[in-house]
N, C-alpha and C positions, 0 to 999 in steps of 0.2 A: 199305493193307496193306504191311508191310515184312518181308522175310525176311532172316535173318542166319545165317551159318555158325556152327558150334559155338563159343561164346565161350571154351570151355576152351582152344582152340588159341591164341586171342588172349592168354589168361591166362598161358600158358607163355612168351609173348614179352615181355610187359610186367610179369610178376610181380604180377599182381592176381588175386584170387579172383573168378571169375565163375561160381560154381555157380548153379543156377537160383534157389535161395532168395536169394542175394545180388543176382541180377538183379532179382527181384521187389521187393526192398527198395529198390534204387536207383531203379527206376521209380516206385514209390509215393511215396517221399520227395520226389523231384524233381517229381512230378506235383502233390503238395500245394503245393509252393512255387510252381509255375507257375500254379496256379489262383488264387493271390493276385492276380496281374496279369490273368489271363484269367478273372475271376470269372463272366463270362456263361456259361461252360461248366458251372458248377456250379449253375445255376439251373433253372427249369422254365417251360414255356409254359402260360399261363393265358389266360382270356378276359376282356377288359376290359368296361366297362359298355356300350360301343358294339358289342360282339360281335366285336371284332378280337382276333387272337392277340397276346399281350403277354408279354415276357420278365420273369419275376419273379426277381430276383436274391436268392434266399433261402439261399444257401450249402447247398443240398440235397445236394451231393456228386455224385460220378461213379461209375457202375457199373464195377467193376474185377474181371475174371474171370481166374483162373489155370487153365490147362488143360494136358493132355498129349495129344499126338497119336501114335498107334502107327504112324507112317510116317516115312520119311526124306525130307529135303527134295528129293532128286533123284527121288523116286517120285511127287511131287505133279504132277497133270495141270493145269498152269497154263493151258493152252489152253482148257480147259473149266471155268471157275470155278463154273458152276452145280452141277457135280458135286463139285469138289474144295474149293471155298472157302466157298460159301454154306452157312450153318448149321454150319460147322466152325471156321473161323479168324477170321471177321468176326462180332462179337457182334451180337445183336438188341438194339436199344435199347428197353427196356421202360418206362423212365420217365426224366425229366430231359432233358438236352440232349446228353450225351456218354456213350458206353459204350466201354470198352477191354478187350481180351482179349490176354493174353500166353500163348503156347502153346509148350511145350517139345516138340520132336520126338524120335523114337527115336534119331536120329543126334546129338542134342545141339543141333541148330539151333533157332533161335528165330523165331517169327512173331508180329509185333505188329499187331493189327487194331484200328482205331478207327472208330466209327460216330458221326456227328454229325448234328444236326438242321439241315437246309439253310435253314430259316426264320430261324435265328439266325446262321449263318455260311456264307459262300461258301467255295470252295476256297482262295482267297487268304488268308482269315482263318484257316482250318484249318492252312494251311502256316505262317503266322506262329507259331501255337501250337505246332506240332510242332517247329519249329526252336528256339523258346525252351525247350521241354521238354528237348530233347537238350542244349542249352547248359547248363542248370542241372544236368543229370545229371552233366556233366563239370566242374561248379563254375566255369563261365565266365560273364562278365557278359552280359546280354541285348543282342544286336546291334540289336534293334528292339522298342521298347515298343508294346503295342497302344493304340489310341486309341478311346475311346468318346464322342468329342466329336460329339454328334448335330447340333450347330449347323452342321456341315459340310454336312449334307444337308437343312437347313431349306428349305421352299418359299419362293418369292418372293411379295411382295405389291405389286401384284396378280400373280397367277400367269399364266403364258403358256406355251403349247406349240404346236408346229407340227402340221399335219395328219398328218405322217409318223408321229407317236406313235400316233394313232388307227389307223394301218395296222398297227401292231405289237402293240398291246395292246387288250384288250376286257373290259368288265365281264361277269362270268359270267352275270348275269341276262339278258343280251341274246342268249345262245346258244340255238339251238333245242334242244328236249329230245333226249336221247340215244335213238337207236333200238336196240331189242333186236335182236341179231344172233346167228345160229347160228355157234358157234365153229368155225372152220376150223382144222385142225391146222397149216396153214401160217401162220396168224395168231398162233401161239405166239411169245412173245418170249423170246429166248435170249441168253446172254452168251458172248463168246469173247475171247481175248487173243492178239494177233498181234505179230510184229515186222516192220518194214519196213527194209531196209538203206538206208544213207545214199546209196549210188550210185543206187538206184531213186528216192529222194526228189528227188535232184538232176536225174535224168532227167525226172521229172514236171514239175519246175520249168522245165526247158529247153523242154519241149513247150508249157507254159502261156505261156511268154514268146516264142513264135514271132511273126514279123511278121504283122500283120493285112493285110487287103486293101488298105489305104492305104499299106502299107510301113512303118508305125510298129511299133516293138517295145515291148511292154508290160513292166513290171517287177512281176511277181507274186511274193509271198512264198511260202515253202515251205508254210505253212498254207493259203494261198489255192489253191495248185496241188494240194495233197493233197485239199482239200475238193472242188475241181472234179472231180478224178478219181473220187472216191467217188460224187459226185452222178451223174456220167455213167455210171459202171460199173453202178450199180443201175438207172438208167433204161434202159440198153441191154438189160437182161434182162426188162423189163416188156412183156408182150404185152397190148396195149390191148384186143383182142377178148375175151380170156379174163378179164382183170382188171377191165376197165371203167374203168381209171384214165386220166384225161386230163392231169392236172397233177401236179407233184411239188414239194413245198416243201423248202427246205434253209436252215438257219440256223446262225449261228456266235455263240457267247457272247463278249461284249466286256466287259472290266473297265473301269469308269468312273473309277477312282482317278486315273490319269494324265491322263485327259481333263478332270477337274474342277479340276486344279491350275491356279491363276491365274498369269498373267504379271505380275501386280502384285507388286513386291518387298515391299510393305507386308503382303502376305498370307502371309509366310513361315511363321508358326506354323500357319496353316490348311493350307498345303501339307505341312508336316511331319506333321501329324495325319492327313492323307489317306493318306499312304504307309503308315501303320500302322493305318488305319481298320478296325475289327472290325465285321463285319456283312455285308450284301449290297449291292454296288454294281455291278450287272450289267444289261446289256441284251441282247436277242436279236434282232438284225435278221435278216431272212430274204428270200429270193427265191422266187418261184413261177413255174415255166416249164412249158410243155407237154412231155410226155414225148417226143414226136416230135422237138421241137427239140433237146432234150438228147441224143437219139440221133444226130441228123444233123449237128449243129454240131461244130466242132473243140473240143479241150480248151482252146485259147486263148480261144475265144468263151465257154465256160462259166466259165473263170477270170475273165474280164472281168465277167461277171454277178456272180460272187461278190465281186469287188472293188467293184463299184458298190453292192451292198446293204450291204456292210460300211462303206463311206464314210459312210453316213447316221449311224452311231453313233460316229464317231470324233471328234466335236466336243464341246466343253464345253456348247454350247447344247442338244445332244441330251439330255444327262443332266440339265441343269437343267430342261428341258422335261418329262422323264420324272418328275422329282420333283414338279413342279407338276401333272402329269396324275394321279399317284397321289393327291395331296392333294385334287384336285377330285372324285375318285370315291370317297373314303372316306365311310363305313366299308364300302362294298360291295366284296366281294372281286373281284379281276380276275385275268387270266392273260395270258401271252404268246400272241398269236394263232396262232403256229405250232403250238401244242399243241391248238388248237380245231379238230380234224380235221373236215372237212366231208364226208368220204366220197368226194370226187372224186379223191383220190390220197394217197400216203404223205407222211410228213414225217420228216426226220432233222436232228438238231442236233449240231454239233461244238463241244466245249469244250476249248480248248487247255490242255494241261498241260505245255507246253514249259518253263515256269519252275518246275516242280515241283522243290523243293530237296531231292530224295531223298537225295543224297549227304551232306547236312548232318545227316540224321537218324541221327546216330551218338551212342549213349549211353555210349560208352566201350569197346565191344567190336567196333568196326569199322563200315565202311559196309555198308548192305544190299546183298545180291547180287541181289535182285529186289524190285520194288515195282509196285503197280498200284492204281488206283481200282477200285471195284466198286460199280456203281450200278444194281441190278436194280429199277428203279421200275415202277409198275404201268401207266404210260401206253403207248399204242400208238406214239407218236412215238419214233424211234430216238435213241440217245444214243451218241456216239463221243468218246473222250478219248485223243488222242495225247500221249505223254510221252517224254522222253529215255531211251534204253536205259542200263542199268547198265554196259554195256561202254564208254560214253563215246567211241564211235567215229563218232558221227553217225547211228547207227541210231535208230529210234523203236520204242517199245512202244505198241501201240494197243489200248485196251480198247473193245469194241463191245457194245452192247446193242440188238439189232435184231430185227425179225420174222424168223422162220425162213426164209421164202422169200427175204428180202433177203440173209441170210447165205449161203445156198446160191448166189445169183447172184455174190456176191463171191468165193467159193471156186472157182466154176466159171470165173471170168474167165481168159482165156488169158494175161493179162499177168503172173500169178503175183507180184503186188506184195506180197500179204499171206501171211506164213508163220506157221504155228502156233508159239507159244513152247514150247520144249522144254527139258528139263534139259541137253541137249547144247549148245543155243544159249547157255544161261546158264553153261556150263562147270562144271556141278555134278557131272558124271560124270568 
């Protein structure tokens, strides 16, 4: 979702007509041109003879919705996207792979919402598409062509994978049957959008990098430090006696494109195609710790745990092994084990959007003044996406989709790290 100020203001500065009808025409014309290169987005998912989902590239087209919102941009409650965004500015995908909605607001502002099928594209692929779309809208050459070179992810013969892959992924048929549960109001899953100031992120990183008992100082990234803080914050609010939770799983999504790039100079073309590879090249390593340990140990200790489980997925061999593991289990569907909740405790996954190229999504009427992912999926595992703030000052925008009781723990935390996104913060007032 991308929010833009009234393009008429931009029109007056650069002498170009940006009435709503003109905006729609620009978006549609450039979208049609972009889909020539990104033809996968105009296809549909079908079932092949083995019962697997398969992409049929039939040029079926993309849903494109034009709408009007009787509200001003500054009046939208971005903090609570369940109330303000869901069903209003982000389209429901009823068929195909991609749906787009462009909404003109009462103030003349524009909201562009895009919904895509995650089975076809990960966020990296969607970002490539969005940047290309905005480039073609401004009659610029494409800075990166998409690659559909499937040979980049062919399994090896013979295939091989380490035991660590079995610890992260599981065939669905091996899971125990789901137990019917009485729905607790606190088990309701809700979405919120916060901002975290750059100085607080740096403070968390300094705490995560404190000297350990051996006097060694770790070097933890901002994402590792943030993830450790989130893991520990939720754990500190869990009452074992009332919840019955003993353990807590926490995972981080890792993009495999840079991991798969070869050091062999003869593989230059493959490396080039991997940088623009369209599809899903993801792994979700995770750690599982006792709630009491997460409560009692320092943030530095938790950050080290995060670093250790992330290290598993930072190698070329991990992703080559994952490809071989998938091939060995086809056509049976499988899933990341962190989502296979066993009832012993909660699970949360962080997917970093720090490279989200939002400022590049400029169709000619300026950069967006706000952006966010919105991922209200049906699972009970939490989903968190930190992104750079439109202010460009080191702040983060953080989209969260968590259980209600988890969100309440975060907001009750005395650290006050997470602040609700407001029109005032975004300088819309």
